[in-house]
Steps between C-alpha positions, in 0.01 A plus 500: 500500500340839458505641150484868418381599153562826326204694375519620137726797432376848426746606231524876531800709608543252779321184603362441846483136597275403791550174687239310693489601869736798455544821303862550399584780261672388183614730222593317180698700246512360145600600150138523393385715793795721599826640366686171527663387174496132600316273743810291572672636813855376559600702806395795714687717748390803703751778571525718811271760341223246444551478125441162335740362241343216302684272256265383224568229244394639162595198286686173534840661562432873543381706793426855614520652848214737580478754780162512673388758756175323583297663224727577203761302309821635350745311283847659483669455165808337655278234665277430197522218245792332676635206300518278805282391792506676836481240779535715811505868604628696797558868581796645687529801728677710234186494286615227262282219371687170460391220266599132504451383143573229246773728360674603820445755776377850409501831689245765408581846632422847373335364184810294409524120494848361578568135412719259696550194279743209476689681223538821699526344848755214508385376842167397342500133396167534325269784405175361637420622853180383670509702821615839628469693828641813660590651833604864511711530185630143494346277235484121534441289191535131433421178321612138512813565287630824648382440851461816707660818367500847656532839334661752732695822439464466126629142463370142501665240721436151629337482839647345813568127525277290714524171682267242647534350845286216366805336346780724630610584148582828334267512201640811331298793373132474419550363148384193312262435785156562357474856631158631395401760757646790698314686773656802673331630815487862611771422756734377226465128568533297178320171438615280212300195400410273212509144369694253718659792685493554876348832603801728537476814713760778486540816709783750460656271237527211746303179506257452784491125561137408543476124494155347517369152420355606164841557344573130551186379318578309180507736200395795718401809301368826644260666258445829686666653806439824687529653846219681677545839673495320835789273398323175405631312200233346275570272206325258269689185405483165333706180516461143383320413825298803602405860417338791676543841664719560805512781754828528692468704821792499747646202311182298564321380185124482456411287200190533286492210255233356273343318794460833678344669199286194417570595141786451259699798377758521225825621655713651225741791459196702397407520867541824696479627858458862613388661826265774606639763737356303794707191397199316359623259229346492153597207282445461126497142382519367146159345425415571864384857514575756767489399865574637845466396863299650780676622813477167679584291193190293573348570163616590155349751260461402137459811293498341159382142475702228331220429252481866401867586469752403237794651687579765759828693531501743790753776443460758776276670753479876462451767767122476460509127582418408141638162401656542155485180302444346162250221473302296253138534609231270367150621409282210613228578242715525188780269622743770387824603671577869539857614548629836615624705793297469820479732800338310786384627839318342796508144632332205340282219624613332822522121479571314828781248496564193713 
């Protein structure tokens, strides 16, 4: 197995990390070297204007959301010193920023933060929301207790019921099912996934029945799901018998498991999948770094090596093809981990497989 080592960091305004056999550009933003108030990044989203909204954990149970234009940080008063953790962010077409938090769902618009909590919103069964997404002005939020909820025309409601042809049963709404992730595509297709939950796909409020053999695996859990611009569905998964990454194209699965990678990855809900404009997949893996495939899927590119990375969460790809992620990077000389916000560009080292 090839191993890629990081060279020591140059800790100035940003750090450039150079890998053997390649020269990717890496900008590392940290509390000590930029305007960040914390090195612990909880979530990032990029709005239609290219502005970055970054949720930072400032203590054990408090957080602040910063606005970053690529060179300067701003911290609006309404988004500072929040007495809860922000787990996920999304922006909507009306200019609002939406927050999924440990205290409920929040809407930030025109310098005002509006709270939707269990006390104020009876449909909420709990205040802690792990995931949130948007399409146009509809907001989708969820967790394992509430299932999938939608905010539309100024009100929250439960989402459509779903069923499974696997057992022919009506299973009810997406609640008490282990819902941990929501992905909404630009076309409005909604993917719901999580622990012991089949991948559910909705379009125009109706379930699209997409049965595939992975849903029948014992204790199947999808840990990241997304759809490429050319219509391919990619997901990472684990079960009691196997784990890996799957590409679904025209209902035909291509499976990349640990035997394919010739290396073990940790498949957790910290995984993430996003796509470049040309439909190239980029996958962030917990304790596995950042990886992608070449056009022929005959090799894989490891951009951060397992031995050099504590964790990688890939949040978005911006219009400049920068991969926006948070990562724990290890200085091989000092054996120290650096945390912060990373902007990454270029491909990594190609490692042949099989």
